[in-house]
Structures are given as C-alpha cells and as structure tokens.
All heavy atoms as TSV, in Angstrom:
chain	resi	resn	atom	element	x	y	z
A	1	MET	N	N	29.817	-12.005	-24.869
A	1	MET	CA	C	30.647	-10.900	-24.463
A	1	MET	C	C	31.185	-10.131	-25.667
A	1	MET	O	O	31.437	-8.940	-25.568
A	1	MET	CB	C	31.792	-11.452	-23.610
A	1	MET	CG	C	32.584	-10.391	-22.945
A	1	MET	SD	S	31.553	-9.571	-21.755
A	1	MET	CE	C	32.701	-8.551	-20.970
A	2	LYS	N	N	31.327	-10.828	-26.801
A	2	LYS	CA	C	31.856	-10.169	-27.997
A	2	LYS	C	C	30.910	-9.097	-28.515
A	2	LYS	O	O	31.350	-8.116	-29.094
A	2	LYS	CB	C	32.133	-11.204	-29.080
A	2	LYS	CG	C	33.280	-12.109	-28.758
A	2	LYS	CD	C	33.521	-13.089	-29.875
A	2	LYS	CE	C	34.665	-14.016	-29.534
A	2	LYS	NZ	N	34.932	-14.982	-30.591
A	3	ARG	N	N	29.610	-9.279	-28.293
A	3	ARG	CA	C	28.661	-8.271	-28.775
A	3	ARG	C	C	28.837	-6.954	-28.037
A	3	ARG	O	O	28.717	-5.887	-28.620
A	3	ARG	CB	C	27.226	-8.777	-28.675
A	3	ARG	CG	C	26.737	-9.002	-27.277
A	3	ARG	CD	C	25.326	-9.484	-27.226
A	3	ARG	NE	N	25.205	-10.681	-28.042
A	3	ARG	CZ	C	24.158	-11.471	-28.065
A	3	ARG	NH1	N	23.135	-11.207	-27.328
A	3	ARG	NH2	N	24.121	-12.521	-28.811
A	4	TYR	N	N	29.137	-7.017	-26.756
A	4	TYR	CA	C	29.306	-5.785	-25.981
A	4	TYR	C	C	30.643	-5.110	-26.283
A	4	TYR	O	O	30.729	-3.887	-26.265
A	4	TYR	CB	C	29.162	-6.084	-24.493
A	4	TYR	CG	C	27.828	-6.727	-24.187
A	4	TYR	CD1	C	27.755	-8.007	-23.665
A	4	TYR	CD2	C	26.639	-6.061	-24.468
A	4	TYR	CE1	C	26.538	-8.596	-23.404
A	4	TYR	CE2	C	25.417	-6.642	-24.223
A	4	TYR	CZ	C	25.372	-7.917	-23.690
A	4	TYR	OH	O	24.161	-8.496	-23.456
A	5	ILE	N	N	31.654	-5.903	-26.586
A	5	ILE	CA	C	32.934	-5.328	-26.981
A	5	ILE	C	C	32.792	-4.622	-28.327
A	5	ILE	O	O	33.326	-3.526	-28.524
A	5	ILE	CB	C	34.024	-6.425	-27.020
A	5	ILE	CG1	C	34.295	-6.924	-25.605
A	5	ILE	CG2	C	35.295	-5.903	-27.663
A	5	ILE	CD1	C	35.184	-8.137	-25.529
A	6	ALA	N	N	32.044	-5.228	-29.263
A	6	ALA	CA	C	31.824	-4.603	-30.569
A	6	ALA	C	C	31.040	-3.300	-30.422
A	6	ALA	O	O	31.349	-2.306	-31.085
A	6	ALA	CB	C	31.083	-5.570	-31.491
A	7	LEU	N	N	30.039	-3.298	-29.555
A	7	LEU	CA	C	29.267	-2.074	-29.314
A	7	LEU	C	C	30.148	-1.002	-28.696
A	7	LEU	O	O	30.085	0.172	-29.089
A	7	LEU	CB	C	28.070	-2.365	-28.414
A	7	LEU	CG	C	27.209	-1.168	-28.024
A	7	LEU	CD1	C	26.550	-0.560	-29.251
A	7	LEU	CD2	C	26.166	-1.589	-27.002
A	8	LEU	N	N	30.982	-1.392	-27.763
A	8	LEU	CA	C	31.855	-0.429	-27.099
A	8	LEU	C	C	32.895	0.142	-28.062
A	8	LEU	O	O	33.236	1.325	-27.977
A	8	LEU	CB	C	32.544	-1.099	-25.910
A	8	LEU	CG	C	33.166	-0.192	-24.875
A	8	LEU	CD1	C	32.120	0.754	-24.306
A	8	LEU	CD2	C	33.771	-1.020	-23.767
A	9	LYS	N	N	33.375	-0.665	-29.002
A	9	LYS	CA	C	34.342	-0.169	-29.983
A	9	LYS	C	C	33.743	0.913	-30.864
A	9	LYS	O	O	34.418	1.857	-31.250
A	9	LYS	CB	C	34.834	-1.314	-30.870
A	9	LYS	CG	C	35.854	-2.192	-30.214
A	9	LYS	CD	C	36.316	-3.262	-31.178
A	9	LYS	CE	C	37.304	-4.196	-30.529
A	9	LYS	NZ	N	37.739	-5.267	-31.449
A	10	GLU	N	N	32.466	0.791	-31.196
A	10	GLU	CA	C	31.826	1.762	-32.088
A	10	GLU	C	C	31.296	2.991	-31.365
A	10	GLU	O	O	31.232	4.064	-31.957
A	10	GLU	CB	C	30.676	1.096	-32.846
A	10	GLU	CG	C	31.121	0.091	-33.863
A	10	GLU	CD	C	29.973	-0.398	-34.720
A	10	GLU	OE1	O	28.919	0.264	-34.770
A	10	GLU	OE2	O	30.140	-1.455	-35.336
A	11	THR	N	N	30.885	2.832	-30.121
A	11	THR	CA	C	30.190	3.928	-29.444
A	11	THR	C	C	30.781	4.259	-28.085
A	11	THR	O	O	30.058	4.709	-27.188
A	11	THR	CB	C	28.699	3.567	-29.270
A	11	THR	OG1	O	28.603	2.365	-28.511
A	11	THR	CG2	C	28.012	3.388	-30.593
A	12	TRP	N	N	32.080	4.079	-27.907
A	12	TRP	CA	C	32.704	4.306	-26.607
A	12	TRP	C	C	32.513	5.746	-26.119
A	12	TRP	O	O	32.329	5.992	-24.931
A	12	TRP	CB	C	34.189	3.960	-26.639
A	12	TRP	CG	C	34.973	4.807	-27.594
A	12	TRP	CD1	C	35.229	4.540	-28.896
A	12	TRP	CD2	C	35.563	6.070	-27.310
A	12	TRP	NE1	N	35.958	5.549	-29.454
A	12	TRP	CE2	C	36.180	6.511	-28.503
A	12	TRP	CE3	C	35.645	6.875	-26.169
A	12	TRP	CZ2	C	36.853	7.714	-28.581
A	12	TRP	CZ3	C	36.323	8.079	-26.259
A	12	TRP	CH2	C	36.913	8.485	-27.446
A	13	TRP	N	N	32.535	6.696	-27.039
A	13	TRP	CA	C	32.430	8.097	-26.645
A	13	TRP	C	C	31.035	8.449	-26.125
A	13	TRP	O	O	30.894	9.303	-25.245
A	13	TRP	CB	C	32.820	9.004	-27.812
A	13	TRP	CG	C	31.945	8.837	-29.020
A	13	TRP	CD1	C	32.079	7.923	-30.020
A	13	TRP	CD2	C	30.780	9.594	-29.316
A	13	TRP	NE1	N	31.071	8.069	-30.936
A	13	TRP	CE2	C	30.253	9.093	-30.522
A	13	TRP	CE3	C	30.130	10.652	-28.690
A	13	TRP	CZ2	C	29.100	9.614	-31.098
A	13	TRP	CZ3	C	28.987	11.167	-29.278
A	13	TRP	CH2	C	28.491	10.650	-30.467
A	14	VAL	N	N	30.013	7.764	-26.645
A	14	VAL	CA	C	28.647	8.027	-26.180
A	14	VAL	C	C	28.483	7.567	-24.739
A	14	VAL	O	O	27.911	8.272	-23.903
A	14	VAL	CB	C	27.616	7.315	-27.087
A	14	VAL	CG1	C	26.210	7.462	-26.539
A	14	VAL	CG2	C	27.691	7.839	-28.497
A	15	TRP	N	N	29.024	6.378	-24.439
A	15	TRP	CA	C	28.886	5.844	-23.082
A	15	TRP	C	C	29.718	6.649	-22.102
A	15	TRP	O	O	29.299	6.863	-20.952
A	15	TRP	CB	C	29.248	4.366	-23.063
A	15	TRP	CG	C	28.430	3.628	-24.072
A	15	TRP	CD1	C	28.874	3.052	-25.217
A	15	TRP	CD2	C	27.008	3.457	-24.063
A	15	TRP	NE1	N	27.813	2.521	-25.911
A	15	TRP	CE2	C	26.665	2.758	-25.229
A	15	TRP	CE3	C	26.001	3.829	-23.193
A	15	TRP	CZ2	C	25.351	2.414	-25.534
A	15	TRP	CZ3	C	24.691	3.479	-23.499
A	15	TRP	CH2	C	24.380	2.796	-24.655
A	16	GLY	N	N	30.875	7.110	-22.545
A	16	GLY	CA	C	31.678	7.981	-21.688
A	16	GLY	C	C	30.957	9.285	-21.384
A	16	GLY	O	O	30.999	9.786	-20.264
A	17	LEU	N	N	30.269	9.816	-22.376
A	17	LEU	CA	C	29.506	11.042	-22.192
A	17	LEU	C	C	28.323	10.824	-21.237
A	17	LEU	O	O	28.072	11.637	-20.344
A	17	LEU	CB	C	29.011	11.550	-23.544
A	17	LEU	CG	C	28.266	12.867	-23.570
A	17	LEU	CD1	C	29.200	14.003	-23.186
A	17	LEU	CD2	C	27.690	13.114	-24.949
A	18	ILE	N	N	27.610	9.724	-21.414
A	18	ILE	CA	C	26.455	9.438	-20.554
A	18	ILE	C	C	26.883	9.246	-19.110
A	18	ILE	O	O	26.326	9.851	-18.187
A	18	ILE	CB	C	25.686	8.203	-21.071
A	18	ILE	CG1	C	24.994	8.526	-22.385
A	18	ILE	CG2	C	24.681	7.714	-20.043
A	18	ILE	CD1	C	24.393	7.328	-23.086
A	19	PHE	N	N	27.885	8.375	-18.891
A	19	PHE	CA	C	28.309	8.095	-17.525
A	19	PHE	C	C	29.051	9.270	-16.904
A	19	PHE	O	O	28.855	9.582	-15.730
A	19	PHE	CB	C	29.169	6.831	-17.485
A	19	PHE	CG	C	28.408	5.594	-17.871
A	19	PHE	CD1	C	28.870	4.776	-18.880
A	19	PHE	CD2	C	27.224	5.255	-17.240
A	19	PHE	CE1	C	28.167	3.643	-19.242
A	19	PHE	CE2	C	26.518	4.133	-17.597
A	19	PHE	CZ	C	26.986	3.318	-18.602
A	20	GLY	N	N	29.860	9.946	-17.703
A	20	GLY	CA	C	30.577	11.113	-17.190
A	20	GLY	C	C	29.645	12.255	-16.811
A	20	GLY	O	O	29.812	12.882	-15.764
A	21	SER	N	N	28.660	12.518	-17.653
A	21	SER	CA	C	27.726	13.601	-17.332
A	21	SER	C	C	26.852	13.240	-16.138
A	21	SER	O	O	26.493	14.113	-15.347
A	21	SER	CB	C	26.864	13.946	-18.542
A	21	SER	OG	O	26.070	12.838	-18.917
A	22	GLY	N	N	26.511	11.961	-15.986
A	22	GLY	CA	C	25.739	11.545	-14.811
A	22	GLY	C	C	26.523	11.731	-13.525
A	22	GLY	O	O	25.980	12.181	-12.513
A	23	ILE	N	N	27.804	11.412	-13.564
A	23	ILE	CA	C	28.644	11.578	-12.369
A	23	ILE	C	C	28.854	13.050	-12.048
A	23	ILE	O	O	28.711	13.477	-10.896
A	23	ILE	CB	C	29.989	10.846	-12.562
A	23	ILE	CG1	C	29.761	9.331	-12.560
A	23	ILE	CG2	C	30.986	11.247	-11.485
A	23	ILE	CD1	C	30.958	8.514	-12.966
A	24	VAL	N	N	29.189	13.847	-13.068
A	24	VAL	CA	C	29.435	15.274	-12.839
A	24	VAL	C	C	28.164	15.987	-12.383
A	24	VAL	O	O	28.189	16.783	-11.440
A	24	VAL	CB	C	30.022	15.931	-14.110
A	24	VAL	CG1	C	30.043	17.438	-14.001
A	24	VAL	CG2	C	31.408	15.385	-14.382
A	25	ALA	N	N	27.044	15.698	-13.040
A	25	ALA	CA	C	25.789	16.344	-12.643
A	25	ALA	C	C	25.347	15.892	-11.257
A	25	ALA	O	O	24.762	16.677	-10.498
A	25	ALA	CB	C	24.696	16.049	-13.668
A	26	GLY	N	N	25.633	14.648	-10.900
A	26	GLY	CA	C	25.298	14.175	-9.560
A	26	GLY	C	C	26.157	14.819	-8.486
A	26	GLY	O	O	25.690	15.067	-7.376
A	27	MET	N	N	27.422	15.085	-8.819
A	27	MET	CA	C	28.314	15.708	-7.835
A	27	MET	C	C	28.017	17.190	-7.653
A	27	MET	O	O	27.995	17.692	-6.525
A	27	MET	CB	C	29.772	15.525	-8.271
A	27	MET	CG	C	30.277	14.129	-8.090
A	27	MET	SD	S	31.951	13.769	-8.694
A	27	MET	CE	C	32.754	15.304	-8.878
A	28	PHE	N	N	27.806	17.895	-8.768
A	28	PHE	CA	C	27.659	19.349	-8.685
A	28	PHE	C	C	26.211	19.821	-8.785
A	28	PHE	O	O	25.927	20.976	-8.488
A	28	PHE	CB	C	28.484	20.018	-9.791
A	28	PHE	CG	C	29.949	19.771	-9.649
A	28	PHE	CD1	C	30.618	18.992	-10.562
A	28	PHE	CD2	C	30.653	20.303	-8.582
A	28	PHE	CE1	C	31.979	18.755	-10.433
A	28	PHE	CE2	C	32.014	20.076	-8.435
A	28	PHE	CZ	C	32.677	19.289	-9.364
A	29	GLY	N	N	25.334	18.954	-9.204
A	29	GLY	CA	C	23.917	19.309	-9.303
A	29	GLY	C	C	23.135	18.609	-8.202
A	29	GLY	O	O	23.478	18.691	-7.021
A	30	HIS	N	N	22.140	17.903	-8.610
A	30	HIS	CA	C	21.300	17.162	-7.672
A	30	HIS	C	C	21.674	15.685	-7.722
A	30	HIS	O	O	21.952	15.150	-8.795
A	30	HIS	CB	C	19.827	17.344	-8.062
A	30	HIS	CG	C	18.887	16.939	-6.988
A	30	HIS	ND1	N	18.408	15.656	-6.891
A	30	HIS	CD2	C	18.352	17.639	-5.962
A	30	HIS	CE1	C	17.610	15.581	-5.837
A	30	HIS	NE2	N	17.549	16.773	-5.264
A	31	PRO	N	N	21.688	14.998	-6.584
A	31	PRO	CA	C	22.068	13.575	-6.573
A	31	PRO	C	C	21.170	12.664	-7.413
A	31	PRO	O	O	21.560	11.548	-7.732
A	31	PRO	CB	C	21.976	13.191	-5.099
A	31	PRO	CG	C	22.141	14.460	-4.349
A	31	PRO	CD	C	21.543	15.526	-5.225
A	32	SER	N	N	20.017	13.145	-7.800
A	32	SER	CA	C	19.137	12.314	-8.627
A	32	SER	C	C	19.730	12.061	-10.015
A	32	SER	O	O	19.302	11.137	-10.707
A	32	SER	CB	C	17.759	12.963	-8.764
A	32	SER	OG	O	17.857	14.182	-9.467
A	33	PHE	N	N	20.718	12.852	-10.413
A	33	PHE	CA	C	21.362	12.637	-11.702
A	33	PHE	C	C	22.212	11.371	-11.722
A	33	PHE	O	O	22.592	10.899	-12.778
A	33	PHE	CB	C	22.226	13.841	-12.089
A	33	PHE	CG	C	21.419	15.020	-12.556
A	33	PHE	CD1	C	21.273	16.133	-11.759
A	33	PHE	CD2	C	20.815	15.003	-13.802
A	33	PHE	CE1	C	20.532	17.208	-12.186
A	33	PHE	CE2	C	20.071	16.075	-14.246
A	33	PHE	CZ	C	19.923	17.195	-13.432
A	34	TYR	N	N	22.508	10.816	-10.551
A	34	TYR	CA	C	23.214	9.538	-10.501
A	34	TYR	C	C	22.374	8.414	-11.098
A	34	TYR	O	O	22.892	7.357	-11.416
A	34	TYR	CB	C	23.596	9.173	-9.073
A	34	TYR	CG	C	24.758	9.973	-8.531
A	34	TYR	CD1	C	24.638	10.681	-7.345
A	34	TYR	CD2	C	25.978	9.999	-9.186
A	34	TYR	CE1	C	25.689	11.400	-6.829
A	34	TYR	CE2	C	27.039	10.723	-8.684
A	34	TYR	CZ	C	26.895	11.422	-7.502
A	34	TYR	OH	O	27.953	12.131	-7.001
A	35	SER	N	N	21.094	8.641	-11.266
A	35	SER	CA	C	20.232	7.624	-11.878
A	35	SER	C	C	20.572	7.402	-13.350
A	35	SER	O	O	20.170	6.392	-13.929
A	35	SER	CB	C	18.760	8.017	-11.737
A	35	SER	OG	O	18.497	9.194	-12.479
A	36	ALA	N	N	21.330	8.298	-13.950
A	36	ALA	CA	C	21.757	8.108	-15.341
A	36	ALA	C	C	22.695	6.914	-15.480
A	36	ALA	O	O	22.780	6.312	-16.556
A	36	ALA	CB	C	22.442	9.366	-15.861
A	37	ILE	N	N	23.383	6.539	-14.412
A	37	ILE	CA	C	24.337	5.429	-14.481
A	37	ILE	C	C	23.631	4.089	-14.656
A	37	ILE	O	O	23.934	3.361	-15.604
A	37	ILE	CB	C	25.271	5.456	-13.263
A	37	ILE	CG1	C	26.114	6.732	-13.316
A	37	ILE	CG2	C	26.165	4.220	-13.226
A	37	ILE	CD1	C	26.864	7.044	-12.062
A	38	PRO	N	N	22.677	3.708	-13.805
A	38	PRO	CA	C	21.999	2.429	-14.064
A	38	PRO	C	C	21.133	2.441	-15.325
A	38	PRO	O	O	21.014	1.417	-16.003
A	38	PRO	CB	C	21.150	2.187	-12.814
A	38	PRO	CG	C	21.117	3.453	-12.089
A	38	PRO	CD	C	22.281	4.271	-12.519
A	39	ILE	N	N	20.578	3.589	-15.673
A	39	ILE	CA	C	19.810	3.687	-16.913
A	39	ILE	C	C	20.728	3.477	-18.105
A	39	ILE	O	O	20.400	2.759	-19.047
A	39	ILE	CB	C	19.079	5.044	-16.997
A	39	ILE	CG1	C	17.988	5.129	-15.937
A	39	ILE	CG2	C	18.499	5.275	-18.392
A	39	ILE	CD1	C	17.387	6.503	-15.762
A	40	GLY	N	N	21.909	4.086	-18.066
A	40	GLY	CA	C	22.891	3.908	-19.136
A	40	GLY	C	C	23.372	2.471	-19.240
A	40	GLY	O	O	23.578	1.956	-20.344
A	41	LEU	N	N	23.551	1.795	-18.121
A	41	LEU	CA	C	23.940	0.379	-18.149
A	41	LEU	C	C	22.870	-0.483	-18.807
A	41	LEU	O	O	23.168	-1.365	-19.607
A	41	LEU	CB	C	24.219	-0.120	-16.736
A	41	LEU	CG	C	25.542	0.295	-16.135
A	41	LEU	CD1	C	25.614	-0.115	-14.668
A	41	LEU	CD2	C	26.691	-0.301	-16.905
A	42	PHE	N	N	21.615	-0.231	-18.455
A	42	PHE	CA	C	20.518	-0.983	-19.059
A	42	PHE	C	C	20.478	-0.762	-20.564
A	42	PHE	O	O	20.350	-1.717	-21.342
A	42	PHE	CB	C	19.177	-0.580	-18.431
A	42	PHE	CG	C	18.002	-1.222	-19.096
A	42	PHE	CD1	C	17.670	-2.524	-18.809
A	42	PHE	CD2	C	17.244	-0.529	-20.021
A	42	PHE	CE1	C	16.590	-3.134	-19.430
A	42	PHE	CE2	C	16.171	-1.123	-20.652
A	42	PHE	CZ	C	15.840	-2.432	-20.351
A	43	VAL	N	N	20.609	0.479	-20.998
A	43	VAL	CA	C	20.571	0.806	-22.427
A	43	VAL	C	C	21.751	0.167	-23.157
A	43	VAL	O	O	21.596	-0.356	-24.268
A	43	VAL	CB	C	20.539	2.338	-22.628
A	43	VAL	CG1	C	20.722	2.708	-24.079
A	43	VAL	CG2	C	19.241	2.907	-22.095
A	44	PHE	N	N	22.930	0.177	-22.545
A	44	PHE	CA	C	24.105	-0.430	-23.149
A	44	PHE	C	C	23.885	-1.918	-23.400
A	44	PHE	O	O	24.118	-2.415	-24.502
A	44	PHE	CB	C	25.323	-0.225	-22.248
A	44	PHE	CG	C	26.557	-0.919	-22.740
A	44	PHE	CD1	C	27.293	-0.375	-23.774
A	44	PHE	CD2	C	26.976	-2.108	-22.173
A	44	PHE	CE1	C	28.438	-1.011	-24.235
A	44	PHE	CE2	C	28.112	-2.748	-22.623
A	44	PHE	CZ	C	28.849	-2.205	-23.654
A	45	PHE	N	N	23.422	-2.646	-22.396
A	45	PHE	CA	C	23.215	-4.079	-22.558
A	45	PHE	C	C	22.052	-4.385	-23.504
A	45	PHE	O	O	22.096	-5.352	-24.261
A	45	PHE	CB	C	23.009	-4.757	-21.203
A	45	PHE	CG	C	24.273	-4.860	-20.421
A	45	PHE	CD1	C	24.449	-4.153	-19.247
A	45	PHE	CD2	C	25.318	-5.658	-20.866
A	45	PHE	CE1	C	25.629	-4.248	-18.531
A	45	PHE	CE2	C	26.497	-5.760	-20.160
A	45	PHE	CZ	C	26.653	-5.046	-18.991
A	46	TYR	N	N	21.037	-3.540	-23.505
A	46	TYR	CA	C	19.907	-3.742	-24.423
A	46	TYR	C	C	20.356	-3.584	-25.874
A	46	TYR	O	O	20.063	-4.433	-26.719
A	46	TYR	CB	C	18.788	-2.754	-24.099
A	46	TYR	CG	C	17.639	-2.839	-25.064
A	46	TYR	CD1	C	16.722	-3.866	-24.980
A	46	TYR	CD2	C	17.481	-1.887	-26.075
A	46	TYR	CE1	C	15.668	-3.950	-25.869
A	46	TYR	CE2	C	16.438	-1.972	-26.966
A	46	TYR	CZ	C	15.531	-2.993	-26.858
A	46	TYR	OH	O	14.492	-3.079	-27.752
A	47	PHE	N	N	21.071	-2.505	-26.175
A	47	PHE	CA	C	21.512	-2.283	-27.547
A	47	PHE	C	C	22.553	-3.307	-27.977
A	47	PHE	O	O	22.589	-3.697	-29.138
A	47	PHE	CB	C	22.037	-0.866	-27.740
A	47	PHE	CG	C	20.946	0.136	-27.979
A	47	PHE	CD1	C	20.699	1.127	-27.056
A	47	PHE	CD2	C	20.177	0.078	-29.116
A	47	PHE	CE1	C	19.694	2.039	-27.264
A	47	PHE	CE2	C	19.165	0.992	-29.338
A	47	PHE	CZ	C	18.923	1.977	-28.402
A	48	GLY	N	N	23.392	-3.734	-27.069
A	48	GLY	CA	C	24.336	-4.792	-27.399
A	48	GLY	C	C	23.637	-6.081	-27.754
A	48	GLY	O	O	24.030	-6.800	-28.679
A	49	LEU	N	N	22.576	-6.389	-27.037
A	49	LEU	CA	C	21.818	-7.611	-27.292
A	49	LEU	C	C	21.025	-7.533	-28.592
A	49	LEU	O	O	20.946	-8.515	-29.335
A	49	LEU	CB	C	20.861	-7.865	-26.118
A	49	LEU	CG	C	20.127	-9.181	-26.100
A	49	LEU	CD1	C	21.107	-10.338	-25.955
A	49	LEU	CD2	C	19.129	-9.201	-24.963
A	50	MET	N	N	20.471	-6.373	-28.894
A	50	MET	CA	C	19.639	-6.230	-30.079
A	50	MET	C	C	20.444	-6.000	-31.356
A	50	MET	O	O	20.035	-6.435	-32.432
A	50	MET	CB	C	18.666	-5.052	-29.914
A	50	MET	CG	C	17.631	-5.261	-28.872
A	50	MET	SD	S	16.508	-6.565	-29.366
A	50	MET	CE	C	16.629	-7.642	-27.973
A	51	ARG	N	N	21.575	-5.339	-31.265
A	51	ARG	CA	C	22.294	-4.908	-32.458
A	51	ARG	C	C	23.352	-5.900	-32.940
A	51	ARG	O	O	23.687	-5.919	-34.118
A	51	ARG	CB	C	22.951	-3.566	-32.179
A	51	ARG	CG	C	23.531	-2.943	-33.403
A	51	ARG	CD	C	23.916	-1.529	-33.157
A	51	ARG	NE	N	24.541	-1.018	-34.373
A	51	ARG	CZ	C	24.921	0.206	-34.542
A	51	ARG	NH1	N	24.766	1.060	-33.586
A	51	ARG	NH2	N	25.465	0.578	-35.663
A	52	TYR	N	N	23.890	-6.736	-32.051
A	52	TYR	CA	C	24.973	-7.645	-32.409
A	52	TYR	C	C	24.609	-9.076	-32.041
A	52	TYR	O	O	23.899	-9.314	-31.072
A	52	TYR	CB	C	26.269	-7.249	-31.687
A	52	TYR	CG	C	26.763	-5.893	-32.086
A	52	TYR	CD1	C	26.461	-4.767	-31.345
A	52	TYR	CD2	C	27.523	-5.728	-33.230
A	52	TYR	CE1	C	26.903	-3.523	-31.719
A	52	TYR	CE2	C	27.972	-4.484	-33.615
A	52	TYR	CZ	C	27.655	-3.382	-32.856
A	52	TYR	OH	O	28.085	-2.148	-33.236
A	53	ASP	N	N	25.160	-10.025	-32.835
A	53	ASP	CA	C	24.965	-11.429	-32.486
A	53	ASP	C	C	26.045	-11.848	-31.486
A	53	ASP	O	O	26.851	-11.040	-31.052
A	53	ASP	CB	C	24.979	-12.318	-33.737
A	53	ASP	CG	C	26.298	-12.307	-34.481
A	53	ASP	OD1	O	27.265	-11.707	-33.983
A	53	ASP	OD2	O	26.350	-12.904	-35.565
A	54	LYS	N	N	26.054	-13.133	-31.124
A	54	LYS	CA	C	26.969	-13.582	-30.079
A	54	LYS	C	C	28.432	-13.575	-30.514
A	54	LYS	O	O	29.324	-13.691	-29.679
A	54	LYS	CB	C	26.576	-14.975	-29.591
A	54	LYS	CG	C	26.691	-16.055	-30.626
A	54	LYS	CD	C	26.256	-17.387	-30.047
A	54	LYS	CE	C	26.343	-18.470	-31.095
A	54	LYS	NZ	N	25.949	-19.759	-30.541
A	55	HIS	N	N	28.678	-13.419	-31.807
A	55	HIS	CA	C	30.042	-13.359	-32.318
A	55	HIS	C	C	30.539	-11.921	-32.497
A	55	HIS	O	O	31.657	-11.717	-32.945
A	55	HIS	CB	C	30.149	-14.102	-33.648
A	55	HIS	CG	C	29.721	-15.526	-33.550
A	55	HIS	ND1	N	30.440	-16.467	-32.850
A	55	HIS	CD2	C	28.631	-16.171	-34.030
A	55	HIS	CE1	C	29.826	-17.629	-32.913
A	55	HIS	NE2	N	28.716	-17.471	-33.621
A	56	GLY	N	N	29.705	-10.934	-32.199
A	56	GLY	CA	C	30.088	-9.536	-32.334
A	56	GLY	C	C	29.836	-8.950	-33.701
A	56	GLY	O	O	30.281	-7.844	-33.987
A	57	ASN	N	N	29.109	-9.671	-34.549
A	57	ASN	CA	C	28.785	-9.173	-35.888
A	57	ASN	C	C	27.448	-8.450	-35.856
A	57	ASN	O	O	26.529	-8.869	-35.158
A	57	ASN	CB	C	28.710	-10.341	-36.879
A	57	ASN	CG	C	30.021	-11.082	-36.961
A	57	ASN	OD1	O	31.086	-10.493	-36.944
A	57	ASN	ND2	N	29.938	-12.404	-37.027
A	58	PRO	N	N	27.315	-7.368	-36.624
A	58	PRO	CA	C	26.021	-6.661	-36.654
A	58	PRO	C	C	24.906	-7.569	-37.167
A	58	PRO	O	O	25.105	-8.372	-38.073
A	58	PRO	CB	C	26.266	-5.514	-37.626
A	58	PRO	CG	C	27.744	-5.347	-37.676
A	58	PRO	CD	C	28.328	-6.695	-37.427
A	59	VAL	N	N	23.740	-7.419	-36.583
A	59	VAL	CA	C	22.574	-8.188	-36.980
A	59	VAL	C	C	22.042	-7.624	-38.295
A	59	VAL	O	O	21.926	-6.407	-38.443
A	59	VAL	CB	C	21.495	-8.147	-35.884
A	59	VAL	CG1	C	20.225	-8.821	-36.323
A	59	VAL	CG2	C	22.023	-8.776	-34.609
A	60	GLU	N	N	21.737	-8.469	-39.251
A	60	GLU	CA	C	21.185	-8.022	-40.527
A	60	GLU	C	C	19.800	-7.413	-40.313
A	60	GLU	O	O	18.997	-7.938	-39.554
A	60	GLU	CB	C	21.068	-9.207	-41.488
A	60	GLU	CG	C	22.400	-9.732	-41.951
A	60	GLU	CD	C	23.150	-8.746	-42.823
A	60	GLU	OE1	O	22.510	-8.017	-43.600
A	60	GLU	OE2	O	24.376	-8.683	-42.697
A	61	GLY	N	N	19.545	-6.321	-40.984
A	61	GLY	CA	C	18.235	-5.686	-40.928
A	61	GLY	C	C	18.066	-4.687	-39.811
A	61	GLY	O	O	17.074	-3.993	-39.758
A	62	PHE	N	N	19.025	-4.591	-38.897
A	62	PHE	CA	C	18.893	-3.638	-37.810
A	62	PHE	C	C	19.284	-2.265	-38.314
A	62	PHE	O	O	20.411	-2.015	-38.711
A	62	PHE	CB	C	19.772	-4.012	-36.633
A	62	PHE	CG	C	19.546	-3.138	-35.421
A	62	PHE	CD1	C	18.525	-3.408	-34.551
A	62	PHE	CD2	C	20.333	-2.034	-35.189
A	62	PHE	CE1	C	18.292	-2.614	-33.462
A	62	PHE	CE2	C	20.111	-1.228	-34.106
A	62	PHE	CZ	C	19.092	-1.508	-33.232
A	63	GLY	N	N	18.329	-1.334	-38.346
A	63	GLY	CA	C	18.598	0.022	-38.774
A	63	GLY	C	C	18.554	0.244	-40.262
A	63	GLY	O	O	18.886	1.320	-40.734
A	64	ASP	N	N	18.151	-0.757	-41.042
A	64	ASP	CA	C	18.050	-0.570	-42.496
A	64	ASP	C	C	16.895	0.348	-42.815
A	64	ASP	O	O	15.852	0.341	-42.155
A	64	ASP	CB	C	17.833	-1.907	-43.208
A	64	ASP	CG	C	19.088	-2.773	-43.190
A	64	ASP	OD1	O	20.174	-2.218	-42.947
A	64	ASP	OD2	O	18.963	-3.985	-43.414
A	65	GLN	N	N	17.064	1.157	-43.830
A	65	GLN	CA	C	16.033	2.095	-44.234
A	65	GLN	C	C	15.223	1.602	-45.420
A	65	GLN	O	O	14.422	2.338	-45.955
A	65	GLN	CB	C	16.684	3.446	-44.591
A	65	GLN	CG	C	17.425	4.083	-43.434
A	65	GLN	CD	C	16.521	4.429	-42.288
A	65	GLN	OE1	O	15.392	4.863	-42.470
A	65	GLN	NE2	N	17.003	4.242	-41.084
A	66	ASP	N	N	15.430	0.404	-45.872
A	66	ASP	CA	C	14.717	-0.133	-47.033
A	66	ASP	C	C	13.302	-0.496	-46.707
A	66	ASP	O	O	12.922	-0.946	-45.720
A	66	ASP	CB	C	15.434	-1.355	-47.592
A	66	ASP	CG	C	16.815	-1.002	-48.112
A	66	ASP	OD1	O	17.032	0.195	-48.386
A	66	ASP	OD2	O	17.647	-1.906	-48.236
C-alpha cells in the first residue's frame, strides 16, 4: 500500500485531471468517456507496482537515461 501512497504524493494532480476530465466529459459529452475511469485505475496500479517497491521507495533504474 505504501507504493501507491508514494505514487499519489508525487502525481496527485495527474490522477485528479484524468478522473475529473473523464467524469466531466462523460456528463456533458458522450457517456463513453466514463471509460477513462477504469483505464486510469489500471494505469495507476500498474505504475505504482512498476515504479515503487513495497516500502514506497523508488525502484532503482526506473526512468534512468544512462
């Protein structure tokens, strides 16, 4: 659970934008935009699993340009 809290601390605004835009576009646009919510959940858990270890520390080598 610490990995997802660490991800949320760094990127809370991105997830708010994804989920907020999916809700607003679904309400005022086409209901198919509600599909952004489960897609965003999947991406959140995937990046949390890949980017952080179980203690909430960044994984070494993830995103390095060397």
